[in-house]
C-alpha positions as CSV (number, residue, x, y, z in Angstrom):
1,M,0.0,0.0,0.0
2,I,2.8,2.5,0.9
3,T,4.7,1.6,-2.3
4,L,1.6,2.3,-4.4
5,L,1.2,5.8,-2.8
6,Y,4.8,6.5,-3.2
7,T,4.9,5.5,-6.9
8,G,1.8,7.7,-7.4
9,V,3.6,10.8,-6.1
10,W,6.9,10.0,-7.9
11,P,6.1,11.7,-11.3
12,F,5.0,14.9,-9.4
13,A,8.3,14.9,-7.4
14,K,10.3,14.4,-10.6
15,F,8.4,17.4,-12.1
16,I,9.1,19.6,-9.1
17,G,12.8,18.6,-9.2
18,F,12.9,19.4,-12.9
19,L,11.4,22.9,-12.2
20,L,13.9,23.4,-9.5
21,F,16.7,22.4,-11.8
22,L,15.5,24.9,-14.5
23,I,15.3,27.7,-12.0
24,I,18.8,27.0,-10.6
25,A,20.2,26.7,-14.1
26,T,18.7,30.0,-15.2
27,M,20.0,31.8,-12.2
28,G,23.5,30.3,-12.8
29,F,23.4,31.3,-16.4
30,W,22.5,34.9,-15.6
31,C,25.1,35.1,-12.9
32,L,27.8,33.9,-15.3
33,M,26.6,36.4,-17.9
34,F,26.9,39.2,-15.4
35,L,30.4,38.1,-14.4
36,V,31.6,37.7,-18.0
37,S,30.1,40.9,-19.5
38,I,29.3,43.6,-17.0
39,L,31.8,43.1,-14.1
40,P,35.0,43.5,-16.2
41,Y,33.6,46.6,-17.9
42,W,32.7,48.1,-14.5
43,L,36.1,47.3,-13.0
44,T,38.0,48.8,-16.0
45,Y,35.8,51.9,-16.1
46,G,36.4,52.4,-12.3
47,I,40.1,52.0,-12.7
48,A,40.2,54.6,-15.5
49,E,38.1,57.0,-13.6
50,N,40.4,56.7,-10.5
51,K,43.5,57.3,-12.6
52,G,41.9,60.5,-14.0
53,K,41.3,59.4,-17.6
54,I,37.6,59.8,-17.4
55,N,36.0,63.1,-16.2
56,A,39.3,64.9,-16.2
57,D,37.8,68.1,-17.3
58,V,35.3,68.3,-14.4
59,E,36.3,70.6,-11.5
60,P,36.0,68.9,-8.1
61,D,34.6,72.0,-6.6
62,S,31.6,72.0,-8.9
63,V,30.8,68.4,-7.9
64,R,31.6,68.8,-4.2
65,R,28.6,69.3,-1.8
66,K,28.7,72.8,-0.4
67,T,28.5,73.6,3.3
68,L,25.7,75.7,4.6
69,A,27.7,78.9,4.7
70,E,28.8,78.4,1.0
71,Q,25.3,78.0,-0.4
72,E,23.6,80.8,-2.2
73,G,20.7,82.6,-0.4
74,V,21.7,81.3,3.0
75,E,22.7,83.6,5.9
76,V,24.5,81.9,8.8
77,V,23.4,83.6,12.0
78,F,25.5,81.5,14.5
79,K,28.8,79.8,13.8
80,K,30.9,77.9,16.3
């Protein structure tokens, strides 16, 4: 009796296992594609930017966040 119930469930368990395999294989494929294509580009772009080859014409003061006293239209009443 137990073997009949077990064999009746077996095709469903195989199907669930196959779906799990497909999900894991898809996730692995996309992870490999990310590592092969996007990650090296990101690393080389970051290295070039740190060496000053990218954004060399941008002034650091224009990008830097200004303090409250340096902002336009702000009057500092008390300063330590």
